[in-house]
TORDREN-364945 format. One record per residue (C-alpha): residue number from 1; x, y, z. Coordinates in pm, 1 decimal. Example, Ala and Ser with C-alpha at 12.3 -4.5 7.8 and 13.67 -1.06 7.14 Angstrom:
! residues 2
<atom 1, <1230.0, -450.0, 780.0>>
<atom 2, <1367.0, -106.0, 714.0>>
! end
This chain:
! residues 113
<atom 1, <1618.5, -1709.0, 1248.2>>
<atom 2, <1857.7, -1594.3, 992.7>>
<atom 3, <2025.5, -1283.3, 1107.4>>
<atom 4, <1889.4, -1083.1, 810.9>>
<atom 5, <1531.6, -1108.3, 922.7>>
<atom 6, <1403.6, -862.3, 1168.5>>
<atom 7, <1178.9, -966.7, 1462.5>>
<atom 8, <832.3, -836.9, 1464.1>>
<atom 9, <797.9, -510.2, 1639.7>>
<atom 10, <583.9, -576.2, 1949.1>>
<atom 11, <380.2, -261.7, 1865.7>>
<atom 12, <254.8, -421.8, 1555.3>>
<atom 13, <112.3, -719.7, 1728.9>>
<atom 14, <-198.9, -528.6, 1819.4>>
<atom 15, <-475.0, -349.2, 1618.3>>
<atom 16, <-322.6, -26.5, 1486.9>>
<atom 17, <-451.1, 229.7, 1215.5>>
<atom 18, <-203.7, 178.1, 934.5>>
<atom 19, <-172.5, 534.7, 854.2>>
<atom 20, <-64.5, 609.6, 1208.1>>
<atom 21, <253.6, 390.2, 1171.9>>
<atom 22, <446.7, 640.0, 981.1>>
<atom 23, <448.5, 1023.6, 966.5>>
<atom 24, <499.1, 1271.6, 690.7>>
<atom 25, <826.3, 1471.6, 700.5>>
<atom 26, <850.8, 1808.7, 484.8>>
<atom 27, <1018.0, 1752.5, 143.0>>
<atom 28, <1089.2, 1393.2, 233.4>>
<atom 29, <995.5, 1029.4, 164.0>>
<atom 30, <969.8, 832.3, 481.4>>
<atom 31, <964.3, 461.3, 512.6>>
<atom 32, <894.7, 202.1, 795.0>>
<atom 33, <958.7, -177.2, 742.3>>
<atom 34, <666.1, -364.2, 927.2>>
<atom 35, <786.9, -717.3, 811.8>>
<atom 36, <1117.1, -816.9, 661.7>>
<atom 37, <1171.9, -1179.8, 588.6>>
<atom 38, <1388.5, -1367.2, 319.8>>
<atom 39, <1051.7, -1437.2, 147.3>>
<atom 40, <955.9, -1072.5, 110.9>>
<atom 41, <900.8, -739.3, 285.2>>
<atom 42, <598.6, -512.6, 386.4>>
<atom 43, <694.6, -150.5, 395.3>>
<atom 44, <495.6, 156.6, 464.2>>
<atom 45, <596.0, 486.7, 310.6>>
<atom 46, <489.1, 843.5, 358.8>>
<atom 47, <561.6, 1081.5, 71.5>>
<atom 48, <533.9, 1450.4, 106.9>>
<atom 49, <383.5, 1649.6, -185.5>>
<atom 50, <618.2, 1657.2, -491.0>>
<atom 51, <839.7, 1377.7, -374.9>>
<atom 52, <917.3, 1093.9, -610.3>>
<atom 53, <1101.2, 783.1, -660.8>>
<atom 54, <1258.9, 787.5, -1025.5>>
<atom 55, <1205.5, 507.0, -1261.7>>
<atom 56, <1369.6, 180.0, -1154.1>>
<atom 57, <1308.1, -205.2, -1178.7>>
<atom 58, <1290.5, -466.1, -912.8>>
<atom 59, <1347.6, -835.7, -956.4>>
<atom 60, <1032.5, -927.3, -767.8>>
<atom 61, <654.1, -858.5, -796.1>>
<atom 62, <533.1, -577.2, -572.9>>
<atom 63, <175.1, -495.5, -454.9>>
<atom 64, <131.5, -127.9, -383.4>>
<atom 65, <-188.9, -21.7, -166.5>>
<atom 66, <-250.3, 341.1, -117.4>>
<atom 67, <-364.7, 410.0, 244.8>>
<atom 68, <-406.4, 792.1, 229.4>>
<atom 69, <-406.2, 1043.2, -30.7>>
<atom 70, <-314.9, 984.7, -404.4>>
<atom 71, <-21.7, 942.1, -622.1>>
<atom 72, <78.1, 908.5, -985.2>>
<atom 73, <258.3, 581.9, -1081.2>>
<atom 74, <420.8, 498.6, -1429.7>>
<atom 75, <443.0, 122.0, -1484.0>>
<atom 76, <598.5, 3.5, -1793.2>>
<atom 77, <551.4, 353.7, -1950.5>>
<atom 78, <194.8, 365.8, -1873.9>>
<atom 79, <45.9, 644.0, -1632.4>>
<atom 80, <-159.2, 485.8, -1320.3>>
<atom 81, <-328.8, 720.3, -1082.8>>
<atom 82, <-397.0, 560.1, -748.0>>
<atom 83, <-610.9, 702.1, -450.3>>
<atom 84, <-664.6, 576.5, -104.8>>
<atom 85, <-800.4, 231.6, -105.4>>
<atom 86, <-674.9, 122.8, -441.6>>
<atom 87, <-409.9, -120.5, -536.2>>
<atom 88, <-196.4, -189.3, -824.5>>
<atom 89, <66.3, -457.7, -889.3>>
<atom 90, <406.2, -371.3, -1022.0>>
<atom 91, <550.2, -680.7, -1214.1>>
<atom 92, <909.2, -793.0, -1174.7>>
<atom 93, <1162.0, -643.2, -1401.3>>
<atom 94, <915.1, -370.9, -1538.4>>
<atom 95, <1031.8, -17.2, -1494.2>>
<atom 96, <822.2, 182.2, -1262.3>>
<atom 97, <825.3, 543.4, -1090.0>>
<atom 98, <593.1, 707.3, -846.5>>
<atom 99, <518.8, 1090.4, -794.1>>
<atom 100, <324.8, 1220.6, -493.2>>
<atom 101, <98.0, 1492.3, -644.4>>
<atom 102, <-28.1, 1539.2, -284.3>>
<atom 103, <106.9, 1392.4, 54.3>>
<atom 104, <20.6, 1024.4, 35.0>>
<atom 105, <102.1, 694.0, 216.8>>
<atom 106, <136.1, 358.2, 61.0>>
<atom 107, <193.7, 4.3, 187.3>>
<atom 108, <439.6, -187.1, -32.7>>
<atom 109, <436.1, -561.7, -19.0>>
<atom 110, <726.5, -720.7, -214.4>>
<atom 111, <723.3, -1097.0, -251.3>>
<atom 112, <1061.3, -1269.5, -327.1>>
<atom 113, <967.6, -1619.5, -382.5>>
! end
């Protein structure tokens, strides 16, 4: 196994409520990497209300699944509001940003190949 890949957390090898794997922190964005491989990553985020990630690009496609709450995304200049249970794909090299109108959690799956 290449040294940049993390072994699977044994706690994740059992049925678990996704939202329970990361906790909100006041005025913060908290992340927990669930899977990290050379081919991609799966990361769970918890955003407190008002927190945001400013506009940026990524060289890979990314799938966002909102687990709890709701958030406002901007993808290629277009606003996209997502609520729990909804998904959106952020295409590679397209500018995107996210703002938490309320506390929310999202699962980000990035595929690198």
